[in-house]
N, C-alpha and C positions, 0 to 999 in steps of 0.2 A: 683574587681567589676568595670566594665568599662562602661562608658556612652559616648554619643556624647558630651554632655554638662552637666556641674554642675553649678547650680546657688546657691550662698551662700547668704541667706537672704530671709525671707518670707514676707516682707512688699510689698508696692506698686511697688517699682522698681524691686525687684526680681520676683514678680508675672508677671509684664508686660513683662520682658525678657523671663521668662519661658513659658508663654502662646504663644508668637510668635514663639519660637523655637519648641515647641511640636506640634503646629498646622502645622508647615512646615514638620513634619514627623521625627524630630530629637528625639533620645532617650535622655530624659532630666530628671535630678535629681535636685530637689529643696531641699536644706538643711536649715531648720529653727531652731534656738536655743531655741525658745519659743514664747512668745507674741511679736508681732511686734508693732511698733508705731501706727498701725491702731487701736489697742485696746484703744488708747487714743485720737483718731482722730474724727473729726466731720463727716467723711465720704464724705465730699465735696472735690472737686479738684480745687485748686487755680491755675490759669495760670499766671497772673501778676496783681498787684494792678493797677487798672485803672478805671476811672469813665465811660469811653466809652467802645469801643470794644478793649479788650487787644490784639487781633491779629493785630490791626492797630498800636498799640504802640510797638510791639515786634521788628520790623526791626530796629528802631532807638535805642531801648534798647540794642540789640545785637551788633550794630555798636559801641556803647559806651562801651561795655563790651566784648571785643573779646575773653577773656579767660573764659567767663561764659559757663556753660554746655549747655544752649540753643544755644549759638553760634556754638558749636560743633555738634549740632543736625540739626539745620536749620529749617526754617519756615515750609516748606512742610512736613517734618518728624514729627515736633511737632504736627501739625494738624492731621496727619495720626495716630499717637500714641493715641491721645485722642479719635478719632473716633473708633479705635480698642477697647479701654477700654469700651466705650459705648456699642459696639456690644457684647462683652463678658458678661458684666453685664446684658444686656437685655436677653441674652440666659439663664441666671440663674434667671430670674424673678425679677431683680433689676434694673429697668430703671433709667437712669441718664438723667436729663433734663438740657438744657441750653437755652440761648437766644442770640440775636445778640450782646448784651453787658453783662458785669458782672451783675449778680443779687446779691441781698443781703440776706444772710442767717441769721436768728434769732439765736443769741447765748443764752446759758443758763442764762446769766445775763441781757438779754434784749437789748444788743447792736446789731448792724447790721454789718455783715462782708461780704465784697465783695468776690465773688467766681465765678467760671466758670461752674462747673458741680455739681449738687446735686441730691441725690436720690429723686424721685418724691413724697415721703412721708414727706419731710422736710418742715418746715415752712419758706417760703422765701418771700421776697418783690421784685416784678417785676414792670413793667410799668402798670400793671393792677390797677384799682382804689382800694384804701384802703377801707375796709368795715366800716360801721357806728359804729359797735361794735365788740369787740373781747374779748373772754374769755380765760384767761390763767389759767390752772388748774393743780394741782398736786394730788398725792395720800396721804392720811393721814399718817403721820409718815415718809414720804420719805424726806431725808435730802439733796438730791443733785439737787433739783430744787425748787426755791423759787419764786412763782408767783408775790408776792408783789414787790420784788426787780426788777424782770424782767419788770413788768408793769411800775414801776416808771422810769426806764431807757428808756423804749420804748416810753413813753409819751413825752419825751424831743425831740424826732425826729420830724422834721417839717412835714413830711408826715403823722404823726399820730395826728396832732393837732386837727383834727375834729373827731377822733375815740374815742369812749368810751371804755376804756380798763378795763375789769372786771377780778376778780380773784375768784377762787373757789377751793374746796378740795373734792376729791372723797373718800367716806368711804366704804371700802369693808371689811366685817367681816372675809373674808378668810385670810386677812393680819395679823390676830391676832397671827398666828403661829410664827411671827417674834418678838413678844413682849418680849420674854425672852432674846433676844440678839439683841438689836436695832442697834448695830455696824455692823451687817450683813445685814441690811435692805438697800440693794443697788439695782440698776436697774436690774442687772442680777438675783437677787433673786425674784423680782417681776415678771420678764419675765418668769422664770421657773414656777412660780405659775400659771401665765396666760396660759402657754403652757400645764400645767398639767390639769387644770380645764377650762371648757368652760365658761368664765366670760363675754362674750359679752352682754348678757341680763342684767347682774348686772351693767356693765359699762354704758350701754345705759340708764338704769334707773337713775343712778347717774348723768349722764350728763344732762338729762332732768330736774332732780331736781335742779341742780346748775343753769341752765338757768332760771328756774321759780323763784328761790329765788333771782336771781340777780336783779330783777326788770326790766329787759330788755328781755321779753319773745320772742322777734323776733330776738335775737342774734343767728346767725347760723354759726359762725366761732369759732372753738375751737382749742386750742393748748395744747397738752399734752406732758409730758416728754417721751423720747424714752425708754419705759420700758415694752411694752405690748407683746413682743415676742423676743426670742433669734434668731428666724429665720426670714423669710421674713414677714414683718408686713403689707404689702399692702392689702392682702385679709382680714385681721382682721379689718383694718381701714375702708375698703369698707363696711364691714358688719355693723360696728358701724354707719357709715354714713347713710346706708339704714334704720337702726332702729331709728335713731334720727332725720334725715332730716337735719343734720348739715354737714359742711365741717370740717374735722378733720385732722390736721397735727401734726407732732411731732418735738420736739427740742432736739438736742443732750444734754446729761447731763454731769455733771462732770465725769471724768473717774471712772470706765470703761465705754466706750461709745459703746452702742449696735449698733449704726449706723455704726461706723467704724468696729466693729467686724463682722457685717453682710457682709460688703464689702469684708473683707478678706476671709470669709467663702465662699462667692459666687465665688470669683476668684479661690480659692483653689479647689472647686468642679469642676469648668470649666476645670482647668488644669488637674485634675485627670481623668475627663471624656474623655479628649482628649488623654489619655494614659500616662500622666506624672507620675513620682514617687515623692512622697512628704515624706520627713523624718523630724519629729519634735524632739525637745530636742536633737539635734545634733549640739553642738557647735564646729565649726572647729577651731583647734588650730594651725595648721601649714601646710606646703606644702613641696613637693619634686620637684626638678628641674632637667632639662637636658638642659644646656646652657641657652638660653633665653626663654625657654618654661616651663610651669608648667606641671608636669607629673601627680600629684595627691595630694590629701589633706587627712589629718588624723584628727580625732575628739577626744573629751574627753572620748568617750566610747570605745576607743581602738586605741592606738598608732600603733599597729601592723597591723591594717587594713587600706589599702590605697584605697581611692575612686579615681579612675582614670577617665580621660576624655580627649577629644581632645581640648575642650575649656572650659573656666571658666568665670563666671560673679561674680564680687565682689559687692554685694548689701547689705552689712552687717549693714548699718545704721551709725549714728553718735555716739556721746558720750552716748546718752540715751540708745541705743541698744548695746553698747560696741563694735561697729565697729571701734571706735577710742578710744584710751586711753590717758588720761591726765597725763603728767609727770611733774616733777618739773621745767624743763627748755624746755618743748616742748610737742608735742603730738606724738603718735605712732600708726601705723596701725598694729595690733597684729598678723595677720595671715601670711601675705606675707612680712612684714617689708617694705612696699611700701614707696616711697618718699612722704612726706607730706608738705603742706604749713602751716607754723606756725610762731610765733614770739618768739625769744629767751627770751626777757624780759617779764616775766609773768605779771608785772604791766600794760603792754600795751594791754593785752588780752581783757579787758572789759572797757567800758566807766564808767564815774564817777557816772552817774545817771541811774536809772532803765530803762528809756526809751531812753537813748542815743544809738548811734550805738555801737555794741560790736564786735570788730574784730574777736573774736574767732568763731563767727558764720560762717565766711568764711574759717575757717581752714578745711583741709581735704586732701584726696589723690590726687596727681597730675596725670594727664593723657595727652596723646598726642591728636591730632585732631580727631583720630578715637576712643577715649575713652579707649585706651589701657593703663593699669596702668604702671607707671614709677617706676623703681627700680634701684638705683644707677645711675640715670640720663638717663636710657635707657628703652624703652618700652618692657615689657614682651609680646612675640608675640601672646599668646593665653589667656591673662587675661584682661578682660574689667571691667571698673568701672561704677557704676550706682547709682543714688539716693543720699541720704544725706551723704554718705561717701565721696563724691567728694568735692574738693576745689572750691573756687572762686564764691560762691553764698551765699546769705543770705536769706533763705526762709521766715523769719519773716518780714524783712524790705521790701522785694520785693513782698511779697504775691505770692510766686512761688513754695512752697514746694512740693505739690503733683504733680504739673505740671512737674517739673524737674524730679521727680522720674519716672513718666510714660514715659516721652520722652526719658530719657537716658537709661532706661531699654529696651524699644522698639528698640532704635537705636543700643545699644550694640548687641542685638540679630540680628539686620539687618546686622551689620558688620560680624558677625559669619556666617550668611547664605550666604552673598556675597562672603566670602573667600572660602566657600565650593563648589561654583559653578565652 
């Protein structure tokens, strides 16, 4: 089974690489082992932690970190990769919005997180004036969003000093079917119910009731947990807004996160619509080589079947996705046995306190300046690395996780396309 390219990993990095390749007319296979980190993601794309314009801060950041993945991509390509992501998402009805500076996304516990791109349905704080009142609501029995906690935390933010933050609970009799097993009462379960039954009228009635009972009948800004649809929720929220006269936004819940899942499904649909081949539940176990080139890879579903390609992109993720494996005295990349950055002394992997810097966050696969994966100190000619499997960056400390994934996936594909010309 022969392809022009095989991309290993179905998360943001793998999808970014695969989309650029297939759109250029390349026969591309994307192999995903199952759920990606997007299932646990807010769906927003962080570029760099910065109070102002992160694009203005990037040149100095890259100069100070020459081995960082951003430095291997370059400023122009970083911006082009994010613009491409916005275009692909818009084609699938999932517009991503940004401003000239980082905006602040509301988290499920009521804190504000700086980010660069967010789906337009998300509750975000921008330079626009804060409303006089805001209603945070959940659905009765839902355990993964607690409005009182979120309201208490949000109230401590200086910009909300003059905002009256209300809380409420939506009561839907249709949710009674979950009463026998409350442990299954999660965002995806509610979304399936909402997709199965047309509950807009019921939801609108409950929102109106909550506003009336809140004592602030002119409250017109509502935040709900992201659980009203497994698919694109924009049309449903627009219908609710029309029925209620309110502005309604959603906040990502504790995992599983429907906002992140929608992002993955939108990009997957786009990839397949462009002619790409997507295989799921295919965990790649190893590879075959000829000199400094990868010839093919085999999976857990059949050692005797070789998936061959001219080029490969390793976007298998970090420890969470099993793209990296932790060992007693180091870490290992399990598919290609690539060179990795690590520390031999395990006690040095983590800081002493929870919010200290943790060196293991920067562990990962080593690459050259063209993102080609190193093995025994030399680059494999047709294997490129992308995303959180890479070394030399800390997505949490830097606020760069999804940005690095998009940029390196896009740039790895660019190197492949450049070599083919």
